C-alpha positions in Angstrom: 100.1 107.7 102.8 99.6 106.2 106.2 103.3 105.4 106.5 104.1 109.0 105.5 101.8 110.5 108.2 103.3 108.2 110.9 106.9 109.0 109.8 106.2 112.7 109.8 104.7 112.5 113.3 107.6 110.5 114.6 110.1 112.9 113.1 108.2 115.8 114.7 107.9 114.1 118.1 111.7 113.5 118.3 112.9 117.1 118.3 114.8 119.3 120.7 114.4 122.9 122.0 116.1 126.0 120.8 114.9 129.6 120.7 116.6 130.2 117.3 115.4 126.9 115.6 117.6 124.4 113.9 119.6 126.8 111.7 122.5 126.8 114.1 125.0 128.3 111.7 122.6 131.0 110.5 123.2 130.3 106.8 119.5 130.0 106.0 119.7 126.3 105.2 118.7 123.7 107.8 120.8 120.5 107.3 119.9 117.1 108.6 122.9 117.4 110.9 121.6 120.6 112.4 118.1 119.1 113.0 119.7 116.0 114.5 121.8 118.1 116.8 118.8 120.0 118.0 116.7 116.8 118.4 119.4 115.3 120.6 118.6 117.9 123.2 115.0 116.6 123.8 113.9 114.8 126.9 111.8 111.8 125.8 110.6 109.1 128.1 111.6 105.6 126.8 108.8 103.0 126.6 105.8 102.0 124.6 104.0 104.9 122.8 100.6 105.0 121.3 100.4 107.3 118.2 97.2 108.4 116.6 96.7 110.1 113.3 93.3 111.4 112.2 92.6 112.7 108.7 90.6 115.9 109.2 90.1 117.0 105.5 91.1 115.8 102.1 90.9 117.7 98.8 92.2 116.2 95.6 91.8 117.9 92.2 92.5 116.2 88.9 91.6 112.6 90.0 91.8 110.2 87.0 88.5 109.3 85.3 87.0 106.2 86.9 88.0 107.1 90.4 85.2 105.9 92.7 82.8 108.7 93.8 83.2 109.7 97.4 86.8 108.5 97.8 87.7 111.8 99.5 84.8 111.5 101.9 85.9 107.9 102.8 89.3 109.2 103.9 88.0 112.1 106.1 87.7 111.1 109.7 89.9 108.0 109.3 91.9 107.3 112.4 95.0 105.2 112.5 96.5 104.2 115.8 99.9 102.5 116.1 102.2 101.5 119.0 105.9 101.8 119.0 108.7 101.2 121.4 111.3 103.9 122.1 114.3 102.4 123.6 116.5 104.2 126.2 119.2 104.7 123.5 116.7 106.1 121.0 115.3 108.4 123.7 118.8 109.7 124.5 119.7 110.3 120.9 116.6 110.7 118.6 118.5 112.7 116.0 120.0 109.6 114.3 116.6 108.4 113.2 115.7 111.7 111.7 118.9 111.9 109.8 118.2 108.5 108.1 114.6 109.4 107.4 115.4 112.7 105.7 118.0 111.1 103.4 115.8 108.2 102.5 112.8 110.4 101.6 114.6 113.2 99.7 113.3 115.9 102.0 114.5 119.4 102.8 113.7 121.1 106.1 112.5 124.6 105.4 111.7 125.5 109.0 112.3 123.7 112.3 111.6 125.7 115.5 111.0 124.3 118.9 110.9 126.3 122.1 108.9 126.3 125.3 107.2 123.0 124.4 105.9 124.3 121.1 106.9 123.0 117.6 106.5 124.6 114.2 108.2 123.0 111.2 108.0 122.8 107.5 109.5 120.2 105.1 109.4 119.8 101.3 109.9 116.3 99.9 110.1 115.2 96.3 110.2 111.8 94.6 109.6 110.1 97.9 110.2 106.4 97.6 110.9 106.8 93.9 107.3 108.1 93.3 107.0 111.2 91.1 105.7 114.5 92.6 106.4 116.6 95.6 104.8 117.5 98.9 105.2 120.3 101.5 104.3 119.4 105.0 103.7 122.0 107.8 103.3 120.9 111.4 102.4 122.9 114.5 101.7 121.8 118.0 103.0 121.1 121.5 105.3 118.3 122.9 106.6 117.1 126.1 108.6 114.1 127.4 105.6 111.8 127.5 103.1 113.2 125.0 102.5 115.4 121.9 99.7 117.0 119.9 100.0 118.4 116.5 98.2 119.6 113.4 99.6 118.8 110.0 98.9 120.2 106.6 100.2 118.5 103.5 100.1 120.0 100.0 101.4 118.4 96.9 100.8 116.8 93.6 101.9 114.6 90.8 100.6 113.5 87.4 98.2 116.4 87.1 96.7 115.9 90.5 96.8 118.4 93.4 96.0 117.4 96.9 95.7 119.0 100.3 95.4 116.8 103.4 94.9 118.1 106.9 95.5 115.8 109.9 95.7 115.8 113.6 98.3 113.7 115.3 98.8 112.8 119.0 100.9 110.5 121.0 101.5 109.4 124.5 103.7 107.1 126.5 101.5 104.3 127.7 104.0 102.2 129.7 107.1 100.1 129.4 108.0 98.3 126.2 106.6 94.8 125.9 109.1 92.1 126.8 110.7 90.3 123.9 
């Protein structure tokens, strides 16, 4: 789950601006190529970035018998902070990373709109990493060349379980990439 949240945040961060969203040809379907094209319009600052994801709320129905009591409470408030390096080349063409991530995770972009520094998107993914089930992720927030703040809501389920996870994600450029 942690890797999913970080991937979704990175995908959202690396997006471009357009008043009409990513559906450039107006056919009602947003392809990875359209999102990549829009994302390549973004102005990102290369360097080391600190990315933080906080789990705000967790609701899971249908947990298997024997699941430890309080498991949902132990997830709430959990904060994960990572650092990543965005090279000059990645900052100039972030769409290539999204294209690979979308194909790998069997995701379909339902909505992708970025304008005036605001982002609103929705993706549906199924059988991610070969695991059964599906998930819909909605993200809203603000972004700029050196920072972003977003809220995420993920709904999905598998094997009789239904879950809803709300999270906050933020990131900022903290300096140059470490040498090496």
